[in-house]
N, C-alpha and C positions, 0 to 999 in steps of 0.2 A: 472529471471526478478525482478527488484526492485519493491517493493510494493508501491503503491501511497498512501500517507497519508495526510489527513487534519484533522480538528477537529473531534474527534471520536464520539461524541454524541451531538444531538440537545438538546435545552433546554427542549423540551417536554419529551424526553427520561427519564429524572430524575423522572418524575411523573407518569410513566405508571402503577405502582402498585395502586396508588390512582384511576386512570382512570378505571382499571379493576374492582376494588371494586364497584365503582359507576355503572359500566355497569351491573354487576351481580345484584345489588340492584334494579336498574331500570327495568331490564328484569323480575325479579320476580314479582314486583308490576304491570307491564304492563299486565301480564296474568290475574291478579285479576281484574284490572280495565276494561279490555275488557269485561269480564263476567258481571261486575257490570253495565257497560253502556248498554249492551243488555237487562239485566233484568229490569232496571229502565226506559229504552227508553228515556234517556236524551241525547240530542245532545251535551250539554256542557260537559257531562261526556265522551261521545264518542269522542268529540273533544280533550279532555284531553288524552284519550286513544290513539288517533291518534298521538298526539304530543309525547306521551311516546314511541310509536312505532318508530317515527323518532329519538327520543333520543337514543333508543337502537341501531338502525342502525347507527346513527351518532357517538355514542361512540365506537361502534365496528369498524367503519371505521377509527376513530382517533387512536384506539389502533393498528390496523393492519398497519396504516401508520407509526406509531412510530417504530414498529418492522422492517418494511422494511427500514425505514430511518436509522436504526442502522447498516445496512449492510455496509461493508467497501467499499471505493472507489476502482475501478479497471480500467483496460484499456478501458473498454467500457463506464463507468460512472466515469470520472475522478474527479467529484465533489461529488461523492457519490449519495445517494438516498434521500437527504433532501426534495426535491420538492414533494415527495409523501404526506408529511404532509400538504403542501399547497393545493394540489389537494383534500385532504380529507376535508379541511376547505371550499373549494369552493362547494363540493358536499353537505356538511352539510347545507350551506347557501341556496343553490338552493332547497333542500328538505324542509327546513323551510319556504321559500317563497311560495313554491308550496302548502304546507299543509295549510298555512294561507289563500291563495286564495280559496282553497277548503272549508274551514270552513266558509268563508264569503258567498260562494255560497249556502252552506247548510243552513246557518242562514236565508238567503233571502227566500229560499224555505219554511222554517218552519214558517215564518211570515204569510204565507197564511193560514196555518192550524196547529197551535201549539198543539202537543199531550200532554196528561196528563202524568206527570212525577212523579215517586215515589221519592219524595223529601228526605225522611228520609234516605233511603238506599244510595241515591246519596250523601248526606252530609257525611255519614260515609266513603264511598269509597274515596271521595275527600279529607277528612281530613287525611286519611292514606297517600294519595298521597302527600299532602302538607308536611307531616313529612319526607317522603322519599326524596322529592326534596330539602328540607332545608338541610338535611344531605349531599346530593350530592353537593349542592352549597358551603357549608362550606368546603368540601374536595377540590373542584376544584377551588375555588376563587383565591387563591394565585398562583396556577399553571397556571392560564390563563394569567398572566401578561406578560410572556416572550415568548409566543408561540401562533400563530394564530390558529394552530390545537387545542390546549387546550382551547383557547378562544371560538372556535366553539363548543367544547364539553360543555363548561361552559354555553354558550348561549342556548344550547339545554335544559339543566337542568333548567336554569333561565326561559325560556319560559314556561316550564311545571309547574314550581312553580306558575307563574302568572295565568296559566290556572286553576290550582287547587284552587287558591284564588277566581277566577271568578266563578268557579263551585259552591263553597261554598256560595258565595253571592247570586247566582241565586237560590240555594237550599233554603236558608233562606227566600228569597222573595216569592218563590212558596209555601213554607210550611206555611207561616203566612198569605198570601193574596190569594193564589190560582191563581195568575196571571202568566200563563205559557208562556207569551211573554218574561219573564225575561230570559228564557233559550236561545233563539236565539239572544237576544240583548247582553247578556254577551258574548256569543260565538263570535259575530261579533267584540265586543270591544277587545277581546283577540287577534283575528286575526290582527286587526289594530295596536295593541300595540307592537306586535312582529316585525312588518315590518321594522321600522327604524334601530334598532340595527342589524338585519340580513343583511340589505342592506349595512350598513357600513362595516360589516365583509366581505361581498362579494367583495366590492371595494378594501379593504386592500389586500385580497388574490389575486385578479386579478392584482393588482399593482406589487406584487411579481412575478407573472407569466410573466408579461410584462417587468420584470427587471427594474422597475421604481426605482427612488431614495428612499431609506428607509426614513420613516417619522422622524426617530430619528437622521438623518444625514443632517446637513445644508451644501450642497455642495459648496456654495459660501464661507462660513466660512472655510471649509476644504481647498479650493484652496488658500485662503488668508493666512492660517496657513502654508501651504506647501511652498508658495512663500516667506514667511518670514524666512525660514531656511537659515542660512549662507551657501553660495555656490550654492544656487538655483537662476538661472537667470529668469526662466520662467517655468510654468506648463501648459500643454495643453493636449487635448484629454483625459480629465478626465471622468471616468465612476465609478459610485457607484451603487451597486445593492445588493439584498439579496438572499442568497442561500435558506434560510428558515427564520422563525422568529428569530430575534436577532442574526443571523449569517450573517454578512455583508461582502462583498468583494469589491475590487476596483482595477482599473488599471489606470495608468497615464504615460504620457511622460514628463520627467523632463530635462530641459536644464541646465547643470551645468556650473558654471563659470570656466574659465581656472585656473589650479593650484589646484582645489579642489580634494581631495582624493575620488575616486569613492566609494570604499567599505564603508568608514566611512559615506559618504553622504547617501548611500543606507540604512545603519543601522539606521541613524537618521530619515529618511523618514518613514521607517517601524515602528519604535517605536512610533513616533509621531502619526501616523495614528491609531495604536492600542490603545495607552494609552488615547488619547484625543477624539477619534471619534469611539471607539469600533468597529474597522474594523478588522475582524479576518483573512482575506486572502488578501494580497496585492501583486500587480505586478507593478514594476516601470521599464520603459525603460529610461535609462540614455542617454542623447544625448549631443553632442558638439554643440557649437554655429555654425550656418550656415547649420546644418543638416535639411533637409526638407523632410517631409513625408505627404502624403495625409491624411487630417483629416477625421475622421468618427464620430466626435462629435463636436457640436458647442460650 
């Protein structure tokens, strides 16, 4: 049986070594931070530890998704396993939203009776966390530009960096003034700050799962471009979607003018779509004038 082949690796696959390094770095620090949060009784530090836990889980999910996504297409999964990376991005976003809501709830509870916090220890632990997260961000920043999965991992580390900064601010305030309300206030601010970016990530990932038009493809411009190719009389039933981040696919029905060489027209259509609109997988149904088929796309 002939093996089914499409693009062999997703954009995220090229960065899995960087992802694994950040995963190990974050996992090591998470253990230290959980201990520090318990010893100092700081909600802000425990919130940071909770975010670090979601980082480790999220980074692990992203890495596993990349490994699964590298599996070759087969008769059961003719497009391969790219979508596992999008599922990982959705899970990461949901976890981040959930932990943000929980931190807001805990902050509200602590407003009633803020406990005394060991500010010096808290500052030391948060400072180490900030260094760890900055290193992780520097490693993953460029990797996040071409993959929702890697973007989800990057946002995990970014959210933890913001949490570490917040913890340090709270620590300085409590150390210098003894005002322990700073701990829940900063925690609540961190929870609110993470929300918008995570929500956008979730919407982007769901758009891929719903096979929505990729944001980097103007479908109206694509239709206009295709209809401007010599020999093309009309383009209809046009669909564009993403297999995963930066791996776009399309299908279209093309009515050719009489006398136009079909193979040459098909070659031009394919090359135009790939070179000008970065569409990696194309399917064109070439039709003669007068051919009618029920539309499934407006």
